[in-house]
C-alpha positions as CSV (number, residue, x, y, z in Angstrom):
1,M,-0.3,0.0,-0.2
2,P,3.3,2.4,0.7
3,K,2.9,3.2,-4.0
4,F,-0.6,3.7,-3.3
5,F,0.2,7.0,-0.9
6,S,3.0,8.5,-2.5
7,R,0.9,8.9,-6.2
8,L,-2.0,10.3,-7.3
9,S,-4.5,7.8,-7.0
10,Y,-7.4,10.4,-7.6
11,S,-7.9,13.3,-9.5
12,F,-11.9,13.5,-10.3
13,G,-13.9,12.6,-7.6
14,N,-16.9,10.9,-8.2
15,E,-18.9,10.7,-5.0
16,D,-22.3,12.0,-4.7
17,W,-22.6,15.4,-3.2
18,N,-26.3,15.2,-2.8
19,T,-26.0,12.5,-0.7
20,E,-23.2,13.6,1.6
21,K,-25.2,17.4,2.0
22,K,-28.1,14.8,3.1
23,A,-26.1,13.1,5.4
24,L,-24.2,16.1,7.1
25,D,-26.6,18.6,7.0
26,I,-24.7,20.9,7.6
27,K,-25.1,24.4,9.6
28,P,-23.6,28.1,9.6
29,S,-22.0,27.2,12.8
30,D,-20.3,24.3,11.9
31,R,-16.7,22.8,11.9
32,V,-16.3,20.1,9.4
33,V,-13.5,17.9,9.2
34,C,-13.1,15.6,5.6
35,I,-11.3,13.7,3.7
36,T,-9.2,15.3,0.9
37,A,-8.9,12.6,-1.9
38,S,-9.5,14.1,-5.1
39,G,-10.7,17.8,-3.5
40,D,-13.7,17.7,-4.7
41,R,-15.5,16.8,-1.1
42,P,-13.8,20.0,0.8
43,L,-14.7,22.3,-1.9
44,H,-18.0,20.9,-1.9
45,I,-18.5,21.4,1.7
46,L,-17.7,25.0,1.3
47,S,-20.6,25.3,-1.3
48,E,-22.4,25.3,2.4
49,E,-22.2,28.0,4.6
50,C,-19.9,26.5,7.7
51,A,-17.1,27.8,10.2
52,H,-14.5,25.8,8.6
53,V,-13.2,22.8,7.0
54,T,-10.0,20.9,7.8
55,A,-9.2,18.5,4.8
56,V,-7.0,15.9,5.8
57,D,-5.1,13.1,3.7
58,A,-2.3,10.5,4.4
59,N,-1.2,11.2,0.9
60,K,0.5,14.9,0.5
61,I,-0.3,14.5,-3.2
62,Q,-4.2,14.5,-2.7
63,N,-3.7,17.6,-0.8
64,H,-1.1,19.5,-3.7
65,L,-4.0,18.7,-5.8
66,L,-6.4,20.2,-3.6
67,H,-4.5,23.4,-3.3
68,L,-4.0,23.6,-6.9
69,K,-7.8,23.0,-7.4
70,A,-8.6,26.1,-4.8
71,A,-6.2,28.1,-6.1
72,A,-7.2,28.2,-9.9
73,M,-10.5,28.5,-8.8
74,Q,-9.8,31.6,-6.8
75,R,-7.7,33.2,-9.2
76,F,-9.2,32.4,-12.8
77,D,-12.4,33.0,-14.1
78,F,-14.9,30.2,-14.7
79,D,-13.9,29.3,-18.0
80,H,-10.1,29.5,-17.5
81,Y,-11.0,27.5,-14.6
82,L,-12.1,24.5,-16.0
83,S,-10.0,25.0,-18.7
84,F,-7.2,24.7,-17.0
85,L,-7.7,21.5,-15.0
86,G,-8.9,20.1,-17.6
87,A,-12.3,20.0,-18.5
88,S,-12.0,22.1,-22.0
89,E,-9.2,22.2,-23.9
90,D,-6.7,24.7,-22.8
91,H,-2.5,24.8,-24.2
92,H,-1.2,27.5,-22.1
93,R,-1.9,25.7,-18.7
94,L,1.5,26.1,-18.2
95,H,1.9,29.8,-18.2
96,S,-1.5,29.4,-16.3
97,L,0.5,27.3,-13.7
98,Q,3.0,30.3,-13.0
99,A,0.4,32.6,-12.2
100,L,-0.8,30.8,-9.6
101,V,2.6,30.4,-7.6
102,R,1.4,33.4,-5.0
103,E,-1.7,31.5,-4.5
104,M,0.0,28.2,-3.0
105,S,2.8,27.2,-0.6
106,H,6.4,26.6,-2.0
107,E,6.3,23.3,-1.7
108,T,2.9,22.7,-3.5
109,V,4.6,25.0,-6.5
110,Q,7.8,22.5,-6.1
111,F,5.5,19.9,-6.4
112,W,3.5,20.8,-9.4
113,K,6.6,22.5,-11.2
114,S,8.4,18.7,-10.9
115,H,5.0,17.5,-12.0
116,K,4.2,20.2,-15.0
117,H,3.1,16.6,-17.9
118,L,0.0,16.5,-15.0
119,V,-0.7,19.9,-15.4
120,Q,-0.1,20.2,-18.9
121,K,-2.6,17.6,-19.6
122,G,-5.1,19.0,-17.2
123,V,-4.8,17.5,-13.5
124,L,-8.7,16.0,-13.5
125,Y,-7.9,13.0,-15.9
126,Q,-4.3,12.5,-14.3
127,G,-4.9,10.3,-11.2
128,A,-4.3,6.5,-11.0
129,T,-7.9,5.7,-11.3
130,E,-9.0,7.8,-13.8
131,I,-6.0,7.0,-16.4
132,F,-6.7,3.8,-15.7
133,L,-10.7,4.3,-16.6
134,M,-9.7,6.0,-19.5
135,R,-7.2,3.3,-21.2
136,F,-10.2,0.9,-19.8
137,S,-13.2,2.3,-21.5
138,P,-12.3,1.8,-24.9
139,L,-12.5,-1.9,-24.5
140,L,-15.8,-1.7,-23.3
141,H,-16.4,0.3,-26.9
142,V,-15.1,-2.9,-28.6
143,L,-17.3,-5.1,-26.7
144,R,-20.4,-3.3,-27.2
145,P,-20.0,0.2,-29.3
146,Q,-23.7,0.3,-30.2
147,K,-25.1,-0.3,-26.9
148,I,-23.0,2.5,-25.2
149,R,-23.5,5.3,-27.8
150,R,-26.9,4.4,-27.5
151,L,-26.7,4.6,-23.4
152,F,-25.2,8.1,-23.7
153,S,-27.8,9.3,-26.4
154,I,-31.0,9.1,-24.0
155,S,-32.6,11.6,-22.8
156,H,-35.7,10.4,-20.8
157,L,-35.6,7.9,-17.8
158,D,-38.7,6.1,-18.8
159,E,-36.8,5.4,-22.3
160,Q,-33.2,4.2,-20.6
161,R,-35.5,1.8,-18.4
162,E,-36.7,0.0,-21.3
163,F,-33.3,0.2,-23.2
164,I,-31.6,-1.5,-20.1
165,K,-34.2,-4.2,-19.4
166,K,-34.5,-5.6,-23.3
167,E,-31.1,-4.5,-24.7
168,W,-28.6,-3.5,-21.8
169,D,-28.9,-6.4,-19.3
170,T,-27.9,-9.8,-20.8
171,F,-26.1,-12.8,-19.2
172,L,-22.6,-12.4,-20.7
173,W,-22.5,-8.2,-19.9
174,R,-23.0,-9.3,-15.7
175,K,-20.7,-12.1,-16.1
176,S,-17.7,-9.8,-17.5
177,F,-18.0,-7.6,-14.2
178,D,-16.9,-11.0,-12.2
179,L,-14.2,-11.1,-14.6
180,A,-12.8,-7.6,-14.4
181,L,-13.8,-7.4,-10.6
182,N,-11.5,-10.4,-9.7
183,P,-9.9,-9.4,-6.5
184,F,-6.4,-10.8,-8.4
185,L,-7.3,-8.6,-11.4
186,S,-7.6,-5.5,-9.5
187,K,-4.7,-5.9,-7.4
188,V,-2.6,-6.4,-10.4
189,V,-3.7,-3.9,-12.9
190,L,-5.4,-1.1,-10.8
191,K,-3.3,-1.4,-7.6
192,D,-5.8,0.1,-5.7
193,P,-6.1,-1.3,-1.8
194,G,-9.7,-0.6,-1.7
195,L,-11.0,-2.8,-4.3
196,Y,-9.7,-5.2,-2.3
197,F,-8.2,-5.0,1.3
198,N,-11.2,-5.7,3.1
199,I,-13.7,-7.2,0.8
200,G,-16.5,-8.8,2.8
201,T,-17.2,-12.7,2.6
202,S,-20.7,-12.3,1.7
203,I,-19.7,-10.0,-1.0
204,K,-18.8,-11.1,-4.7
205,A,-17.3,-7.6,-6.3
206,G,-18.8,-8.1,-9.7
207,T,-22.6,-9.1,-8.9
208,Y,-22.5,-6.3,-6.2
209,V,-20.9,-3.6,-8.5
210,Y,-23.3,-4.8,-11.3
211,S,-26.1,-4.7,-9.2
212,R,-26.0,-1.2,-8.1
213,M,-25.1,0.0,-11.5
214,N,-27.9,-1.4,-13.0
215,N,-29.9,0.0,-9.8
216,S,-28.4,3.5,-10.8
217,L,-29.4,3.3,-14.6
218,N,-33.0,2.8,-13.5
219,H,-33.0,6.2,-11.9
220,Y,-30.4,8.7,-12.9
221,L,-29.7,9.2,-17.0
222,A,-26.4,7.9,-17.9
223,Q,-25.4,11.2,-19.1
224,E,-26.1,13.0,-16.0
225,N,-24.2,10.2,-14.0
226,P,-20.6,11.3,-13.6
227,L,-19.1,7.4,-12.2
228,I,-20.9,5.8,-14.9
229,S,-19.2,8.4,-17.7
230,L,-15.9,7.5,-16.1
231,I,-16.4,4.2,-16.6
232,F,-17.7,4.0,-20.2
233,K,-16.5,7.3,-21.8
234,G,-13.3,7.7,-19.9
235,K,-14.0,11.5,-19.0
236,V,-17.3,13.4,-17.9
237,G,-19.5,15.8,-20.0
238,S,-20.7,18.9,-18.7
239,K,-24.4,17.5,-17.9
240,A,-22.7,15.0,-15.1
241,Y,-20.1,18.0,-14.1
242,P,-19.9,17.6,-10.1
243,P,-20.9,21.2,-8.4
244,Y,-17.2,22.6,-7.9
245,L,-17.4,22.4,-11.9
246,Q,-20.8,24.0,-12.5
247,E,-20.4,28.0,-12.1
248,A,-23.1,29.0,-9.9
249,T,-21.6,26.4,-7.2
250,V,-17.9,27.8,-7.4
251,R,-19.1,31.3,-6.7
252,R,-20.4,30.5,-3.4
253,I,-17.0,28.3,-2.7
254,K,-14.8,31.0,-3.8
255,G,-16.4,33.3,-0.7
256,Q,-15.5,30.4,1.7
257,L,-11.7,29.1,0.6
258,D,-10.3,31.5,3.4
259,R,-12.0,28.9,5.5
260,L,-10.3,26.1,4.4
261,T,-7.5,24.2,6.7
262,V,-5.5,21.3,4.7
263,E,-3.6,18.7,7.0
264,T,-1.3,15.5,5.9
265,S,-2.0,12.9,8.4
266,D,-3.7,9.8,8.4
267,I,-7.4,10.1,9.9
268,S,-6.9,8.8,13.2
269,T,-3.7,10.2,14.0
270,F,-5.5,13.5,13.5
271,L,-8.3,12.9,15.3
272,E,-6.3,11.7,18.3
273,K,-4.6,14.8,18.5
274,S,-7.0,17.3,17.7
275,P,-8.7,18.7,21.2
276,R,-11.8,17.6,22.1
277,D,-15.3,19.1,21.3
278,S,-13.4,20.4,17.8
279,F,-16.0,19.0,15.1
280,D,-20.1,18.8,14.3
281,C,-19.1,17.1,11.0
282,Y,-17.1,14.3,9.9
283,S,-17.3,13.5,6.3
284,L,-15.0,10.5,6.1
285,S,-15.8,9.0,2.2
286,D,-14.2,5.3,1.7
287,V,-11.4,5.4,4.4
288,A,-12.7,2.1,5.4
289,S,-12.0,0.3,2.9
290,Y,-8.3,1.1,3.0
291,I,-7.8,0.0,6.9
292,T,-8.1,-3.0,9.0
293,H,-10.7,-3.2,11.6
294,E,-8.8,-2.4,14.3
295,E,-8.1,0.9,12.4
296,F,-11.7,1.3,11.5
297,I,-12.0,1.1,15.5
298,R,-9.3,3.8,16.2
299,M,-10.9,6.0,14.0
300,L,-14.2,5.7,15.4
301,R,-12.4,6.3,18.7
302,G,-10.7,9.1,17.4
303,I,-14.5,10.5,16.5
304,R,-15.7,10.4,19.9
305,H,-12.2,12.0,20.9
306,S,-12.8,14.9,19.2
307,A,-16.7,15.2,18.2
308,R,-18.8,18.2,19.5
309,P,-22.3,17.0,21.0
310,G,-24.3,16.0,18.2
311,A,-22.1,15.7,15.5
312,R,-23.2,14.0,12.3
313,V,-20.6,11.4,10.9
314,S,-20.9,10.2,7.4
315,I,-18.6,6.7,6.3
316,R,-18.7,5.2,3.0
317,Q,-18.1,1.3,2.4
318,F,-17.5,-0.1,-0.7
319,L,-16.8,-3.7,-0.5
320,S,-15.9,-3.8,2.8
321,S,-18.1,-4.9,5.6
322,H,-16.6,-2.9,9.4
323,P,-19.5,-3.3,12.1
324,L,-19.9,-0.7,14.9
325,P,-18.4,-2.6,18.0
326,P,-21.1,-3.2,20.4
327,D,-19.5,-0.9,22.9
328,L,-19.3,2.4,20.8
329,D,-22.8,2.4,20.5
330,D,-23.7,4.5,23.8
331,W,-22.4,7.4,22.2
332,F,-23.6,6.9,18.2
333,E,-26.5,6.8,17.2
334,R,-27.2,5.1,13.6
335,D,-29.7,6.3,11.0
336,H,-30.5,3.0,9.4
337,D,-33.6,5.0,7.7
338,L,-31.4,7.6,6.4
339,E,-28.4,5.0,5.7
340,Q,-30.8,3.1,3.1
341,E,-31.9,6.1,1.7
342,L,-28.7,7.5,0.4
343,E,-27.5,4.2,-0.9
344,K,-31.0,4.2,-3.4
345,E,-30.4,8.2,-4.1
346,D,-26.5,8.2,-4.4
347,R,-25.2,8.4,-7.9
348,C,-21.7,6.8,-7.1
349,F,-23.7,3.5,-6.5
350,V,-20.7,1.2,-5.4
351,Y,-20.9,2.8,-2.0
352,R,-23.1,1.5,1.5
353,F,-23.3,4.2,3.9
354,M,-22.4,4.6,7.7
355,V,-24.4,7.6,9.2
356,G,-25.7,9.1,12.3
357,R,-24.9,11.1,15.2
358,V,-22.8,11.7,18.3
359,K,-24.9,11.5,21.4
């Protein structure tokens, strides 16, 4: 796993902010702690009025990416911001990078200067996961070119549901997911430990992902889903842009960027070192997929140590199955109804939720 924490692993971000926002219920006085990852999560949190956001990641490269996105958002107009990141064509990104020098720390500036090729190509699609999907999606087009084109041409949900039922959902297509998400293949090719590190014994990865994907396609248009777009097209069109790539949301975020702090640390250590009553909201992504059960319990105890009374917690789990231990039941009240609601609504269809409040 050391290599995973010393590379740019995620650069676009595909978690659904709408469900995360519902889970956190952020108030103007709230202090929020979150995982940095691609940088979209802390930026999305800043689209809501809040007191402060602390973004934490064990991988400092992910933090460098957040600093770059925030600096570009602050310095450039909206169209320039999109083109610099890689959402549209831009032949002058290295020149634009020079304009951001005063907006970032010396360490972050030096990192991007030594990785100019990532900036030049557009950082949105330069994470290891995004590069893999850009290379993988053409294979899917070879397997079913007409069906994929048809899927993304549909603009009415009823029509898409009919298409999924009659043409898309086939036996061979279902079986292909079992092959593609074989733990050994995922480990060797994608090198993302979150795909195989803590797979629950009752979960068959291919069947699980295929079922959840089909459910999503019956509730949301493919052309409006960033994860579906990344899987089948390798890139995301404007109809599926997450909020931090939408002009109205960018205006709100820019007004609160001074409320952002970025820390390089594993989340458990950070929470343990934080003073008591530090945070009102915890947006912890799917860190559970990357840590052992003992480390998961340690993280929960860190939440208990640093939380204000009534703090809201949102944890996603992909293929992991960490339960909440009985001895922690007295301080954390899970909202099972909300968890099920979020799982049905989430456009990033692979996750299950653990959400609730600190008593």
